[in-house]
N, C-alpha and C positions, 0 to 999 in steps of 0.2 A: 514475713514477706508480701504483707497485705500493707505496709507501708503508701504515703501518697508518692515518695523519693520512687517507691518500684513499679508504681502504676506509672508515673510520669515517664520513665527511663522506657518503659514497653509502647506507650503510647508514641512517644518520639521513635523508638526502632521501628515502630509497624508504619508511621508516616513516611520515616526516609525508605523503608522497603517500597512501599507505594509508587513514593516518586523514582525510583531507581526502574521500576517495572514501567512506568509511564513514561520515561527517558528513553528505553529500550526501545519501547514499540514505536514510538514516534522516529526514532532513528534509523528504523526499518525501513517505513515509511518513505523517508527520505530518500534512502538509499534506492528504495523501488522506486522511486517517481524520479530518481536521477537514471537508473538502468533503462526508463521508457522513455524519457529524455534522447540520450544517447542513440535508441534505436529509431529514434522519429528524426533523428539530425538527417538535414539534406535533403526533407520530404516539405519545405517551406512551412512549416509550423511558426507562430506567434505567440502560441500559449498553449499550456497544457497544465490540466487540472486534476488531480489525483481523488477518484470520486468515491475509490473504494479499497480495501487492503485488508485481506484474510488470510494468516499465514495457516499452513498446514501443524496439526500438534505437535510432530517431530521439528518442526520449523525449518525443513531443509527445502519446500517449496512454499508459494504463497500466488494469491489470485489479487491481480489486481485490474481495476478498472479506472481509464480516462476519459474525460473530455477534450477534446485535441483539435484548435482553431487555426486554421491556416491562414494563408496570406494572400490568399484569393478571394471573389466575392460569388455566390453563388447566383441563380438567374433572377433573385429579386433584388438584389444589390447589398445583401448580408454577406459578413463573412463566414467561408463553409467552415462549419463544425461536422466533427465524427466524434461515434461512442464507440472507443476501443476497449476491450478486453483481453489480458495476458496470464499465462502460466509463466511464472519466475521460478528459478533454481538458485540455492545459495551457491556463491563463488567466492571463497575467499571470505573477506568481510562484509562483500554487499551483493548484488543480486543480477542473473544475464537473466534474458527473456528465452524461457526455453521454447514457447510456442503462443500466436495468438488464439485468443478464445474468444467466444460469444461474450458481450457486454449484460452485465447485472451488476447492482447493488446490492442486492439477495445475498447474505450469509449461505443459506441451504443453497441457492444454486452456484455459488461460487464454490461451495464443498462438492457439489456434483462435478463441475468441471475439472477441480482440481484430482478428483478419482478416475477422469478421463470420460466422464459421461458428456452426455449434448443436453 
């Protein structure tokens, strides 16, 4: 069982599994961003950047934070930006906004918000 062929196959299988997990997470982030974009539709946003994405262990809820740029300027003439946080709930193959939350990019705070804390 310690032949080079077995080790090569085991290595390739491990790499494929890691790739599958990575693409699954990236897909969930893209779906979370899409849910936030739909939620913000009609509010004059010109750009939305997903800053953080933390799913809970069961995968049925997640925390996401985003930086939103609007199509109007603040008092200093710069485009208005807002930093938002959201609790997301799994809905079918995507996400829906369950409720707004405080903004953070820290995993521990995101877990607190997911658990209902402030």
